[in-house]
N, C-alpha and C positions, 0 to 999 in steps of 0.2 A: 673390290678385289675379285679377280677371276675365280678364286677358290670357291667363293660363295655363289657364283653364277651357275655353276654345275654342281649339284648336290651329290653326285656320284663319289667324288673323293671323300666327302664327309661321311657318307655311308660306309665306304671301305675302311676308313679310319676307325669308325665306331665298331665295326665287326672285328677289326684287328685288335682293338683294345679289349673287347670281350674275350677273344681267343687267348690273348696274352694273360689276362686275369685268370681264366680257367686253367691255363697251363701252369701258372705260378702256384695256384691253389693245389693242383694235383702234385706238383713237385714238393710242396711243403708237407702234404699229407703222407707222402711216401718216403720222407727223409729217413735215412738209416736203413731202408729196406732195398735200396738199389743194389743189384749185383754188380761186380766189377765189370768195367767195359771190356768187351772182347771184340776184336776187329771182325767185321762182316765182309761180305763180298765188295769189290770195288764199286764205287758209285757209277751209275749209268749216265750217259750224256744228258744234260738237262734241256728243257724247253723253256722259253720265256714265260715267266709267271711272277706272282708275288711270293716272297720268301720269308720264312721265320727260321733263322739259323741259331742254334744253341752253340755257344763257344765254351769249352771247358770240360773237365777241370784243367786241362792243358790247353794253351792257345792254339795248338795244332789239331785239336779234336773238335771238328765241326760236324754237327748232326742236324738233321731235319726229321722230325717225328721219330726220333730215336735211332735213325739209320745214318750211316756216313753221308755227308752232304756232297753233292757234285758241285762243279763250278756253277756259280749263280749266273743265270742268263736273264736279262730284263730288256724290255722294249722302252724306247724313249717316250716320255710323257705318259706312260701307262703303269708300269710295274714298280714295286718298291722292295727293299730288303729291310728286315728288322733283324739285328743281331742281339742276342740276349746271353748274358753269362749264365752258366749253369747253376750258380749259387748266389746270384745277386751282387757279386763283387764288381767293382768299377771296371769298365770295359772301354777301350779306345779302339776305334777303327781309323786307320791312316791309309789314304788312297794315293797312289803314285800316278800322276797325270802325265801322259805322253806330251812331248814337246809339240807345240802348235795346236794344242787342244785346251779348251776351257775346262774348269772343274765340272764334273758331270752332274752334280747335285746342287740344289739350292739350299738355302738355310744357313745354319750356324756352323759351317765347316770352316775351320781356321787354317790359314796358310801356316805351315810349320817348316819351311825350308825346302831344300832339294835333296834327292838321294844321290848316291855316287855316280849314277848314269846321267844326272842332270835333269831328271824329271821333278816337276814341282810336286810337293806333298801337301795334302790337306787332311785334317784330322777332326774327329768329333768324339767326345768322351761322354759316356753315360755313367754318371756316378751311381745311379740306381741299377746299373747292369743292362740297360737297354740303349741301343743306338738305332735310330731310324734314318734311312737314306733319303726318303722321299723319291718321287719318280725322277728318272734321268731327264735333264733339261733337253729341249728341242735342239739347242746349239751344241750339246755334248757330242764328242766324236763317237761314231759307231766303231768300237774297237774293244780290245781286251785291256782291262785295267788290273794291275797288280794292287793288292791291298794287304795291310798287316792287321792282325788281331793282336791286341796287347792286353794281357791280364797281369797285373802287378808288374814285375820286372822281366816277364817273359814275352817274347814276340814270335809270331809265326805268320807266314804269308798265305794268301789266298788269291783267287782270281774272280773277276766279274767280267762278263761279256755284255756289252750294251749293243743292242741291235736297233736299226732305224725304226 
């Protein structure tokens, strides 16, 4: 498998697992002490990078390191996104794929139909509250993708920009 030929992705995943474990431990140690969310300044435009996005308590509330999250921007075959629910509840990410484009990510993304505009939709659910995108595939279209964050019966949309 190509994944094991280059150990860099394995190192990145190990670091990610450590960061997520520490973040979850910090969240648990401060339960009940969080102040109510107050909106901050609007997010600044993003640069391509790896993302850890917290969703919740409302699916429209996306944060990165406690600040409002901008549109996530990633490069093909390089960056990834991890979405995590703020309290470990089940989280689903549903990506709307433009016509004439392949699904942008590999792995267990399930085809779940089409949206009203005719775009194919693919979803992944993290019953433990985590959804990992994996890096965008080489064959993914370099474009903007709409996606939905789903917590319980509530849905809100977001955007991902995939660059070459």
